[in-house]
N, C-alpha and C positions, 0 to 999 in steps of 0.2 A: 824702475822698481822691479819689473819682470826680470831684468838682467841680474839683479841682486838675488832674487828668489831662486833663479835657475842655477847660478853659480853656487849659492848657499847649499842647495841640495847636494851637489857633488862634493863640496868641501867637507860638509858635516858627515857625508857618507864615508869619505876617506878616513876621517878621524875615528868614526865609529868602527870601521873595519880594522884599523890599526889596533884599537883597544881590544877588540875581540880576538885578534890574531896574537898579539904579544901578551896580553893579560889573561884573556880567557882561553888561550890555547886552541882557538878554532881555526884550523888550517883549511877550512872549506869556504870561508867567507868571501875570499876574492874570486873563487870559482863561481860562487853564487851570484856575485855582482856582474861578472862577465856574461854569465848565462842570462841574467836579467836584461843586460844591455841589448843583446840580440833578440831575445824573446819579446821584449816590450816594443822594440822598433817594428818587428813583424806584426805584433798585435795591433799597434797603432794604425799601420797600413790597412790591415784587415777590417778594423772598425770603420775607418774612413771609406773604404771600398763598399762596405755594407751600408753605410749611411747614404751613399749616393742616390739609391732608389727612393728611400724614404724622404730624404731632404728635397729631392727633385719634386716629389709629390706635394709636400707641404708648401714649398715656396711657390709652386704653381697655384695652389689654392689661395695662398695669401695674396698673390698678385691679383686674383679675381676679387678678393676682398678689398684691396686697395683701389681698384678701378670701379667697384660697385658703389662707392660713395660713403662707406661706413666711417672712414676717417673724418670726412667733412661733417658727417652727422654728429660724431662725438665732439668735434670742434665747436659746432653751434651750441651743443648742450653745455659745454664747460666755459664758454666765454663769459657769462655773467659772474661766475665764481672768480675768475682771474681778474676781472675788472675790480672786484672788491679787495682781493688780496694785494693787488698792485695798483693802487690809485694814482701813482705817479705816471702810469702809462696812459696816454691819451686814447680816447675811443677811436677804433678803426686803425690804430697803429699796427704796422706789419709785425711787430714783435709778438702781439697777442696770437695772431694766426700761426706764426712759426712755432711758438712755444706749445700751443695746444696740438698742432700737427705732430710735433716731436713726441709728446707724451702719448698721443693716440697711437702712433706707430710703435712705440715701446710696448704699449698695452696689448697690441695685436701681434707682437712678435716680429715686426718688420724692422729688424736691427739695421739692415743696410740703409733703409730710408731714415731711421731715427737719428743716426749720428750727424749726417750733413744738415738735417733740419735743426738739430740741437745747436750746432755751430752757427747756423744762420740766425737762430733765435738769440743767441748770445751777442752776435754782432748787432742785431737790431736793438737789443737792450743797451748795448754800449753807446749807441747814439744818444740815449737819454741820460747817460751816467755823468754827473757833474764832476766826478773825480775818476778819470779814465784808468788810473793805476790801482784803484781800490774797488772791490766788489760792491755793487749797490744792493739795497734790500731786495729789489725785484730779482736780480741775478741770483742771489743766494736762495730765495724761495724756489725759483725754477730749478736750480741745481740740486737742492736737497730732495725735492719731490722726484726729480729725475733719477737720482742715485738710489732712492728707496724703492723705486721700480714697481709700480702697480702693474702686475702681470696678469692679464686676463686670459692669455692664450699662449702658454709656454711651449711653443712648438718644438724648440730645440731639445728640451728635456724629454718630451714624449719620444722624439726621434732616437735619442741615445738609449732610452729605456727599451724601446722596441728592438733596437739593434743588439742589445746585450741580454735579450731573452726574457724580459718581463712578461708575465702572464697577461697583465692588463696594463699597458704602458701609461694610460691616462688616470690610473687610480690615485695619483698624487695631485690631481687637478684641484679638488676642493681644499685639501690641506695647504697647497701653495697659495690659493686665493685668500684664505684666512690669514696666513703668515705675512703675505705681502701687504695686506690691509693694515696690519698692526705696525709693520715697519714704516709704512708711509704716514700713518696717523701719528706715531710718536715723533718721527722726524719733523712733521709739520708743526706739532705742538711745541717742540723745542724751538723752532724758528719763531713761532707766534709769540712765545714767552719773551724772547730776546727783543723782537721787533715791536712788541706791544700791539699785536694785531687784535682787533676786537672780535673775539670768537662768538659773541652774542649778536653780531649783526645778522639781520634776518636772512640774507642770502647765504652767508657762510654757514649759519646754523642749519639752514634747510639742506644744504649739500652734505654737511657732516652728518646731520641726523639721518638723511636718506641712506648714505653709504653704511653708517653704523647699524641702522635698522635692518638693512639687507643682510649684512654679515651676521648680526645678532640672531635674526630669524633662522638663517641657515645653520648657525651653530646650535641654536635651541632645538631645531628639528633633529639633528644628528645626536645631540646629547641624550635624548630620551630613548634612543635605540640601543639594543644589545650590540656588542661588538661585531658579531657575525652579520647582523642586519645592517649595521652601519657601513661595513665594508661593501656589502652587496649594493646598498642604496647609493653609496658614494660613487661606486664604479658605474652604476646605471645612470646616475645624474650626470656624471662626467662625460660618458659616452654620448648620451642624448644631447647634452649641451654642445659638445664639440661638433657632432654631426649636424645639429640644427643650425649652428653658425655657418657651416659649409653651405648648407642649403640656402640660408639667408644671403650669403655672399653671391651665390649663383642667381637667385631671384632678383636681388638688387642690381646685379650686372645686366641681367636681361631687361629689367625695367628701364635702365639707362641706355639700352641698345648697344651694350658692349659685346664685342665678339669674344664670348666666354672661352672658347677653345683656344683662340690665339693668345688671350691673356694668360691662360694656364701654361701654354707652351713658353711664353716669354718668361714667366716666373720659374718654370721648370729648368730652363737653360741657366738661370741665375743659381738655382739650387745645385745643379751639376758643377758649375764653376766653383761654388763655395765649398762643396764636398772635396773637390780636388785641391783647392787652395789651402784647406786646413791640414793637409797631410804633414807638411814640415813642422807646423806648430804642435800638432798632436804627437808626432814622433819625439820632438824635443822635450815636451813636458812629461809624457808617459815614461820615457827612458829615464829622465831625472828622478821621477817619483819611484820608479821601479828600483833604481839603484839605492835610493834612500831607504826603501823598504827592505831590500836584500841585505843591506849593511847592518840592519838591526836598529838603526837610529829611530825610525818611525815607531817601532815596537817599544823602545825604551821610553820615548816621550808618552806614548799612549798608556803604557803600564804605570808611569809616574802619575799621570792625571787620574787614571782609574783608582790608584791607591788612595789619592786624596778624596776622590768621590766616595769610595767605600768607607772612609773614616766618618763620613757624614751619613752612612747607612742609606745611600742613594743607589738607584739602578745605574750601572755604568755603561749600558749599551750605546748611549748617545756619543760616547767618547770617540768611537771609530769614525764618526762622521764629522767631528770637530775640525779636522784639517781643512775641509772644504770651506767651512764658515770663517776660519781664521785667515785663509788666503784670499777669500772673495773681495774684501775691500781694496786689495792691492793689485790683483790680477784676475781678470775674467777667464783667460785661457788656462791659467794655473789652477783656479778653482774647478773649472770644467774638467781638466785632466785628473784632478784629485777625486772628483765625483765619479768619473769613469773608472779610476783605479779601485775605488771602494766597491763599486758594483761588480767589477771583474773579480776582485778578491773574495768578497763576502756574498755576492749574489745580488742581482737587480731587485729581487723581491725580499731581500733581507731587511731587517729593521734599519741598519746603518745605510744600506743602499737607498732605501726610500727617503730616509732623513736627509742624506746628502743631496738628493734631488730637490727636496723641499727648501733646504737652505739655499741651494743654487738659484732657485726661482724667487726667493723672498726679497732680495735686494740686488742692486747693481754694483759695479766696480767703482767705489767712491773715489779713490785717489786717481784712477785713470780718467774718470770723467772730469774731476777737478783740473787735472793737468791739461787735458785736451781742450775743454771748453773755455777755461780761463786763459790758458796759454794762447788760444786762437785770437784773443782780443787784447793780449798784453797786460792782464791783471796780475799784479804782484802781491797785493795785500788782500787776502781772502776773508779776513775777519772771522766770523763764526761759522763759515760754510763747512769746514772740515769737522769741527766739533759736532755740529748738528747731523752731519752725514754719518759719523761714527755712532752717534746715539741711535740713529735709525737702523744701522747695521746690527748693533747689539740687540735692539728690540726685535729685529727680524730673526736673529739667531735664536733668541729665547722663545719666541713664538713658534718657530719651526720645531724646536725640541718638544715643546708642550703639545703641539697639534699632532706630531708624529707618535707620541706616546698615547694620545687620545685615540687616534685612528688605528695604529698598527702594533702597539705593544702587546 
């Protein structure tokens, strides 16, 4: 899928450039495209280079969090819920632990740990699957919750915002939390409706009610504030929460007698390697998007959508961030590059720049996760997994747009 997206950017750019050259008489379009090729490759390297320090810091902190026992704590807290959602899984089966560890790692932004844990969880679930080539109910629930991506600590997004000059890189924290809650809730309800899960079970109702009450109280608190106060309070709460989590990681690690400094260095080394490793991917995607923009193709598409939006007398500022949301279900690196391009072009603190970050943090890459997780265990018939995942993606996109207007319009 990523190959199709990347090639598509270049082919559509070439067609758009030909139209502008032969029909529009624009003899500068190919010069603009070539300039974009070189400038975007340079920009991609500079962004990755600047990310090195910030990513090294955060991966070091997250390694402390990993060794402090927070993932195990979340695992213990979610086990009763998963037993109810997946009654076909026996008590103490390794699939439960692997699933919850995967979701906990995703929630805390430990992407490197999340993927192998997710594949392990799918393998464990496959041992209970009576039809090995067809996705089981438990596998679908796990995958949809995974792709809707409850993100409690979107480290990567904070990192990119800091690198691209955001005045307050964490000001999208609360909006992302609200948007990712809605994507996960709607995705889960879609699966529950198809699988006829009893949502009024006491355990399920308690968890859903607790999560909903938390997000509802948070939303109600911000709803009563004037916009200037809301932005200030959101920034304050985000910064206090993130720093408090760091302190909690350190205290938890000390309690477990972990060598905190060594844990930080271990994670920081991973951060450095990741920062260097993303350079080729960042260059590839930013160059493709830069060419797409320089050719005029992206502008034509955006103008077309804006025209339709204006016919309905709606605000069209959200359209500039739509490409991030449309690419996200298919390619994580593609949507990340589109988010970066939006912040580069319009500003990290622009409405579209912030919205693209919220969209990026609201869901996961549905088709990538489907391909990797189901492909790892040889599942060919995915049943309703893709449909429910797309429903969650769409809910996350709508929630992101709504919350962005609420906080930043």
